[in-house]
C-alpha positions in Angstrom: -14.7 -5.6 -4.8 -14.1 -2.2 -3.2 -10.5 -1.5 -2.1 -9.1 1.5 -0.3 -5.5 2.0 -1.0 -3.1 4.4 0.8 0.0 5.2 -1.1 1.9 7.9 -3.0 3.1 8.4 -6.5 6.8 8.6 -5.4 6.7 5.0 -4.1 7.4 2.4 -6.8 5.5 -0.3 -5.0 2.4 1.9 -4.8 2.6 2.9 -8.4 2.8 -0.8 -9.4 -0.1 -1.8 -7.1 -2.3 1.1 -8.2 -1.7 0.2 -11.9 -2.6 -3.5 -11.2 -5.8 -2.5 -9.4 -6.9 0.1 -12.0 -6.6 -2.6 -14.7 -9.2 -4.7 -12.9 -12.8 -4.2 -14.0 -14.1 -6.0 -10.9 -12.3 -3.7 -8.5 -13.5 -0.3 -7.4 -10.3 1.4 -6.2 -10.5 4.3 -3.7 -6.9 5.5 -4.0 -5.7 7.9 -1.3 -2.4 9.7 -1.9 -0.8 10.4 1.5 1.4 13.1 0.1 -1.5 15.0 -1.6 -3.0 16.6 1.5 -2.7 16.6 5.3 -6.2 15.1 5.9 -5.3 11.9 3.9 -1.9 11.7 5.6 -3.5 12.0 9.0 -6.0 9.2 8.0 -3.1 6.9 7.1 -1.1 7.8 10.3 -4.1 7.0 12.5 -3.9 3.4 11.1 -0.1 3.3 11.3 -0.1 4.6 14.9 -2.8 2.2 16.2 -2.8 -1.0 14.1 -0.5 -3.8 15.4 0.3 -4.9 11.9 2.4 -1.8 11.5 4.8 -2.6 14.4 7.2 -4.7 12.4 7.0 -2.2 9.5 8.0 0.7 11.8 10.7 -1.4 13.5 12.3 -2.0 10.1 12.2 1.8 9.3 9.6 1.4 6.6 6.5 3.5 5.9 3.9 0.8 5.5 2.7 1.6 2.0 1.0 0.5 -0.1 -1.7 -0.2 2.6 -5.0 -1.7 1.6 -8.4 -2.0 3.2 -10.7 -4.5 1.5 -14.4 -4.1 1.3 -14.9 -6.6 4.2 -12.6 -4.6 6.4 -9.5 -6.8 6.0 -6.3 -4.8 6.2 -3.2 -5.9 4.3 0.1 -4.8 2.8 0.0 -7.6 0.2 -2.9 -7.1 -2.2 -1.7 -10.1 -4.3 -2.7 -12.3 -1.4 -6.3 -11.4 -2.3 -6.4 -11.1 -6.1 -4.9 -13.3 -8.8 -2.0 -11.8 -10.7 0.5 -13.0 -13.2 3.9 -14.1 -11.7 5.8 -11.2 -13.3 3.5 -8.7 -11.6 4.4 -10.0 -8.1 8.2 -9.7 -8.5 9.4 -6.6 -6.6 12.8 -4.9 -6.6 14.3 -2.9 -3.8 13.5 0.8 -3.8 14.2 3.9 -1.9 11.2 4.0 0.5 12.9 2.7 3.6 15.4 4.7 5.7 18.4 2.7 4.4 17.2 3.0 0.8 17.3 -0.7 0.3 13.9 -2.0 1.5 10.3 -1.8 0.5 7.9 1.0 1.5 
């Protein structure tokens, strides 16, 4: 399965998701770091600005990463809805990605 992932190395949720996907032999990960260059940031912002799924994310002051596009075009924030993982891998803790410093990216 091919997966495009938008994220950044300063986001704990992104680092965890990238590690999870990199460990899978059946997944071809196309990781796109939104803080690496302006072109990639603009790609991500085009999705964020035009996809309805980002409306609640923006209303909550979150960024919307990690953001995944599956090989069939499905877009999601929750990759664990599409791949099997161990329970411990899906537990998330609050991090500093949101404006208030308490929510998820």
